[in-house]
C-alpha positions in Angstrom: 0.1 -0.1 0.0 1.2 3.6 -0.8 2.9 4.9 2.2 1.2 8.5 1.8 -2.2 6.8 1.6 -1.5 4.3 4.5 -0.5 7.4 6.6 -3.8 9.2 5.9 -5.9 6.0 6.6 -4.2 5.6 9.8 -5.0 9.2 10.6 -8.6 8.4 9.7 -8.6 5.6 12.2 -7.8 8.3 14.9 -10.0 11.0 13.1 -13.6 10.7 13.8 -15.5 7.9 15.4 -19.0 7.7 16.0 -19.6 7.5 19.7 -23.4 8.1 19.7 -25.7 6.3 17.2 -29.4 6.6 16.6 -31.6 3.9 14.6 -35.0 3.5 13.9 -36.5 3.2 17.5 -33.1 2.8 19.6 -30.1 4.8 20.6 -26.5 3.4 21.2 -23.7 4.9 23.0 -19.9 4.3 23.5 -18.6 4.9 27.0 -15.0 6.2 27.6 -13.8 2.8 28.9 -14.7 1.2 25.7 -18.0 -0.3 26.7 -21.4 0.3 25.1 -24.9 1.0 26.2 -28.4 1.1 24.4 -32.1 2.1 25.1 -35.1 1.7 23.0 -36.8 -0.9 21.2 -35.1 -4.2 21.8 -37.4 -6.4 19.8 -34.4 -8.1 17.8 -32.0 -7.6 20.6 -30.4 -4.6 18.9 -30.0 -3.0 22.3 -28.0 -6.1 23.7 -24.6 -4.4 23.9 -23.8 -4.5 27.8 -21.4 -7.1 27.2 -19.3 -5.4 24.6 -16.0 -4.2 25.5 -12.9 -2.6 23.7 -15.3 -0.7 21.2 -14.1 2.3 19.4 -17.1 3.2 17.5 -20.9 2.4 17.2 -23.5 2.6 14.4 -27.0 1.8 14.2 -29.0 0.5 11.2 -32.6 1.4 9.9 -33.6 4.7 8.9 -36.8 3.5 7.3 -39.9 5.2 8.7 -42.5 2.7 7.9 -44.2 1.0 10.8 -43.6 -2.5 9.6 -39.9 -2.0 9.1 -38.9 -1.0 12.6 -36.5 -4.0 12.7 -33.0 -3.0 13.3 -29.3 -3.7 14.2 -26.4 -2.4 16.0 -22.7 -2.5 14.9 -19.6 -1.9 17.1 -16.2 -1.5 15.9 -13.4 -2.9 18.1 -9.9 -1.6 18.5 -8.3 -4.5 16.8 -10.3 -3.9 13.6 -12.8 -6.6 14.1 -16.4 -6.0 14.1 -19.4 -7.0 16.6 -23.2 -6.8 15.6 -26.6 -7.7 17.3 -30.1 -7.2 16.3 -32.0 -8.2 13.2 -30.2 -10.4 10.8 -32.8 -11.5 8.3 -30.7 -10.6 5.3 -27.3 -11.3 6.9 -26.5 -8.0 8.0 -24.9 -8.9 11.3 -22.7 -11.3 9.6 -19.5 -9.5 10.2 -17.8 -11.7 12.7 -15.1 -12.6 10.1 -14.1 -9.0 9.2 -10.8 -7.6 10.0 -8.9 -4.5 9.5 -12.0 -2.4 9.8 -11.4 1.3 10.6 -15.0 2.6 10.1 -18.5 1.2 9.8 -22.1 2.1 8.6 -25.3 0.7 8.9 -28.2 1.0 6.6 -31.7 -1.1 6.3 -30.6 -4.7 6.1 -27.1 -4.0 5.4 -23.8 -3.1 6.9 -20.8 -1.5 5.3 -17.3 -1.7 6.5 -14.1 0.4 5.6 -10.8 -1.4 5.5 -7.4 0.1 6.2 -6.4 -0.3 2.9 -9.1 2.2 1.6 -11.4 -0.7 0.0 -14.8 -1.6 1.3 -16.7 -4.6 2.2 -20.5 -5.1 2.7 -23.1 -7.7 4.0 -26.7 -7.9 3.8 -29.8 -6.9 1.6 -28.2 -6.0 -2.0 -31.7 -5.8 -4.1 -30.7 -2.5 -5.2 -27.0 -2.9 -5.4 -26.2 -1.0 -2.4 -23.6 -3.7 -1.3 -21.8 -3.3 -4.8 -18.8 -1.8 -3.5 -16.0 -4.3 -4.3 -14.5 -1.9 -6.9 -14.3 0.9 -4.4 -10.7 2.1 -3.4 -8.9 5.2 -1.8 -12.1 5.6 0.4 -11.6 7.3 3.7 -15.4 7.2 5.0 -18.7 5.5 4.3 -22.5 6.2 5.0 -25.4 3.8 4.5 -28.9 5.0 3.8 -32.1 3.0 3.5 -30.9 1.5 -0.1 -28.0 3.4 -0.8 -24.3 3.5 0.1 -21.9 6.5 0.0 -18.2 6.5 -0.2 -15.9 9.5 0.6 -12.6 9.2 -1.2 -9.3 10.6 -0.2 -9.2 13.5 -3.0 -12.7 14.9 -1.6 -14.9 13.4 -4.2 -17.7 11.0 -3.4 -19.0 7.6 -4.8 -22.6 6.0 -4.5 -24.4 2.9 -5.3 -27.9 1.8 -4.8 -31.4 2.9 -5.2 -31.3 6.5 -7.1 -35.1 7.0 -7.5 -35.0 10.4 -6.1 -31.2 11.4 -7.3 -29.6 10.5 -3.9 -26.9 9.0 -5.7 -26.1 11.8 -8.0 -22.9 12.9 -5.9 -20.2 12.3 -8.7 -19.6 16.1 -9.2 -19.0 16.8 -5.4 -15.6 17.8 -4.4 -13.9 19.2 -1.4 -16.1 16.9 0.8 -14.7 16.0 4.3 -17.9 14.1 5.8 -20.8 12.2 4.4 -24.2 10.9 5.7 -26.9 9.3 4.3 -30.7 9.2 5.2 -33.8 7.5 4.1 -33.8 9.0 0.6 -31.3 11.6 0.6 -27.4 12.2 1.1 -25.7 15.1 2.6 -21.9 16.1 2.4 -19.9 18.5 4.3 -17.5 20.5 2.6 -14.0 21.6 4.2 -15.4 25.2 4.2 -17.9 24.4 6.5 -20.7 24.6 4.1 -23.1 21.6 3.5 -24.6 20.2 0.1 -27.3 17.7 -0.4 -29.2 15.6 -2.9 -32.1 13.2 -3.0 -35.6 13.6 -1.8 -36.4 17.1 -0.4 -40.4 16.7 0.1 -40.1 17.7 3.7 -37.1 20.1 3.3 -34.4 17.8 4.6 -32.0 19.0 1.7 -32.4 22.7 2.4 -29.0 23.2 3.8 -27.5 25.6 1.3 -27.6 28.5 3.6 -25.5 26.6 6.3 -22.1 27.6 7.3 -19.8 27.0 9.9 -20.8 23.3 10.3 -18.3 20.8 11.6 -20.4 17.7 11.7 -23.7 16.4 10.0 -26.2 13.7 10.6 -29.1 12.5 8.3 -32.4 10.7 9.8 -35.2 9.4 7.9 -36.6 12.9 6.6 -34.5 15.4 8.5 -31.0 16.6 8.6 -28.9 18.1 11.5 -25.8 20.0 11.4 -23.3 20.9 14.3 -21.8 24.3 14.2 -18.2 25.4 15.4 -19.6 27.1 18.3 -21.4 24.1 19.7 -24.9 24.8 18.6 -27.2 22.8 16.1 -29.1 23.5 13.4 -31.9 21.1 11.7 -34.1 21.1 8.8 -36.6 18.7 7.5 -39.7 16.8 8.8 -40.5 17.9 12.5 -43.7 15.8 13.2 -42.1 14.3 16.7 -40.0 17.6 17.5 -36.7 15.8 16.2 -35.7 19.2 14.8 -36.0 21.1 17.9 -32.3 21.5 18.7 -32.3 25.4 18.6 -31.4 25.6 22.2 -28.9 22.8 22.3 -25.2 24.2 23.4 -22.0 22.8 24.1 -22.5 19.9 21.5 -19.5 17.9 20.3 -21.3 15.1 18.2 -24.6 14.6 16.7 -26.5 11.6 15.6 -29.9 11.5 13.6 -32.6 8.4 13.9 -35.7 8.0 12.3 -37.6 10.5 14.1 -35.3 11.5 17.0 -32.1 13.3 17.1 -29.1 12.9 19.6 -26.6 15.2 20.8 -23.2 14.6 22.9 -22.2 17.5 25.1 -18.4 18.2 26.0 -19.0 16.8 29.5 -19.9 13.4 28.2 -23.7 13.8 29.0 -26.3 13.3 26.1 -29.5 15.2 25.2 -32.2 14.0 22.8 -35.5 15.3 21.1 -38.1 13.5 18.9 -40.3 10.6 19.0 -39.8 8.7 22.4 -42.6 5.7 22.1 -39.9 3.1 22.8 -37.6 5.1 25.2 -35.1 5.9 22.6 -34.7 9.3 24.1 -34.4 8.3 27.6 -30.7 9.0 27.7 -30.6 12.3 30.1 -28.8 9.9 32.8 -26.2 8.7 30.4 -22.7 10.0 31.3 -19.1 9.2 30.5 -19.8 8.9 26.9 -16.5 9.0 24.8 -16.0 12.5 23.1 -15.2 12.4 19.3 -11.6 12.9 18.0 -10.6 15.3 15.3 -13.2 16.1 12.8 -11.3 16.8 9.8 -8.5 15.2 7.7 -5.4 17.3 7.2 
C-alpha cells in the first residue's frame, strides 16, 4: 500500500469515530472505557450491547420510517479492527464476525458497510438495489449507509455512490472538497471543508434545504430530517419535524450529533447526552447517560 495513503488512512482511524448512534427506535452510546450502552426498542436484541468491550465506534441501522420495518441492528467496531453486531439479521446484515482490518462502519436498512485499512470497502446484507456493490471501490476514507444506498468519501474529497437512485440520492459524482458524508432514508448530505453543506435526493420535507448553512463541523441524516453541528457547539436542523426531532435550537456545548428515524441525539462536551423527538420506545431516555466518549478530530489534514 502507498505510504502516503497508509498514513492518511491511519489518521482516519484516529480521526472521527461515532460514539453515539441513533437507529429507527433505539439509541446506542460508547462509553470512555470502551463499553457500550443502548436504550429503546429491543425486539430483535439490537440493544443487547452491555457485554461489549474494547469498542471504538458504534452505529445503528435502519432509517426507514414505515411502521412495519422497525427492525434494526447495531454495529460495534473494536480497537483491533474486528466488528460485532446484534439485532435483526434477516438478510445477513449482522454476519460481520469474520471482518478484519476495519477502521469505520456504517449500517443501513438490512445491510452493513465496513471500511478497511487499505481504503477498500466490504458489505453484507440486502443487495436488491446494489447497495452492497462496493467491491471495486478504493481510496475510500469514510462510508455512509442510507436506506437503500451506500456513499463513499474518497481521499481526494470526491464522492461515490451505489444503490437506489430514484430521487437522485446517488447523484454525487460532481461533489468535491467533501470531508464528511451521511445518508438518510432517500437523501444524501455532504460536509465541505469550508463548513458549508450540500445535499441530494428527496426533499419533500425540506431535508435537503441546507444551502444556507455555514460554520458546520459535523452532519447527521435521519429518515426525513438533517442536522448540523456548528463550530460554536450549537445545532441546526431542517426537514420533517412531526415528533420535534428538529427542535435543537436551544442545544449548546455539543461536540457530536446523531439522527435516527424520528429522533435526534447530541453529545455534550462533558460526556452527557441530550435527545429530542419520538420517544415511544424510550429511545430518548438518555438524560442519565454520562461518561460517553468524546469524538476525536473532525477533519482530515
